[in-house]
C-alpha positions, 0 to 999 in steps of 0.5 A: 500499499502506498504511503498516501493511502496509509495515511488517509486510512489512518485513525489519526487522519480520519479523526482530523478529517471528521473534525475538519468536516464538523468545522466546515459545516458549521462555516457553511451554516454561519455564512450562509442565509437560511429560511425554514419552510414547514417548521409548524409540522416539527413544533407540533410534534415537539409539543406532543412530547412524544417520539417520532422519526425524522427521515431525510435522503442520504444525499441531503445529509450534510447540512442536517446535523446543525439544524435538526432539533439537537436539543432533543434526544436524537439517535441517528442510524448510521451504516457499518460501511466505511463511509458510515463510520466517517459519518458517525464521527462527524455526527458525534461532534454534534452530539448525537447518539449513533445507532450502528447498522442498516443492512446485512448481517447487523440489520436485525440488531439495528432494528431492535436497537431502534425499537427500544430507542423509540420505546424509551421515548427518544427520536430517531433519525434515518436515511431510508435510502442509505447506505447504498441506495437506490437513490431517493427510494424508501428501502429498509425497514422505516415503515415497519419501524413506524407501524410496530411503534405507532410513531409519526415520520417527519420528512426533512430536507435542505438545499442551497443556491450554490450547492453542488450535487456530486457524482456519487450514488446519492448525488450527495448536495455539496453546500458551499459557504456564502450562499442562500439555503432553505430547510423544508419540513414536510407533514408528519406521516403515520402508519396504522398498526393494522394495515396489511402488506399491500397497505404498508407498501402503498405507505412506503410509496407515500412517504417516499413521495412526500420526501421527493416533493419536499426535496424538489420544492427546497431545490426550486426555492434555492434556484438549483436543478432539482435531483431526480430519484433513481429509476431503479425502485427499491426492494 
């Protein structure tokens, strides 16, 4: 392995990179002008003093940490993949608690941890198209979790006028300083315990549409070309 690769993969370098990413996110926040749409939906859930799920697409992760209601007990589902480890370290700088695992052999463990977290009254944040996509398509267990715990899901997203979608699978939106950005909360979405498999499938499509609609709304407010969902449907 080349020296440069050993350095990039070393723990000290990764810790420094995550610290630097944390500082960069704050730089973008404080040098940009922001507006928030739909905050009344979040406020209504907070006033209920009950747990809920925050859902946002993987590609809109960057600016979520400093704007999510981090004074609350929020637990973020992060994959055990290599990029997940780096994301977890950045999120920890914002004082969020991590729930590790998403798909594969750790899926059931993560699922049980999420259920326990919600049942004790805490909030869970999930990227339902992570960790590998397809982009902006509902996958994983978010609908089943919402059904079993009887808690609402609130869609959340952001956009910014000088943001640049990367060529990654999720079209990760890289926000730059000194921009004009927007955050959008959608209406809370509830999944009934008595719904059957067909109704749960429809619920997944409904949540997917709501997330995509507010993401398109945010991009249009910011004045950038909206990112489209992957043509592949999540299983």
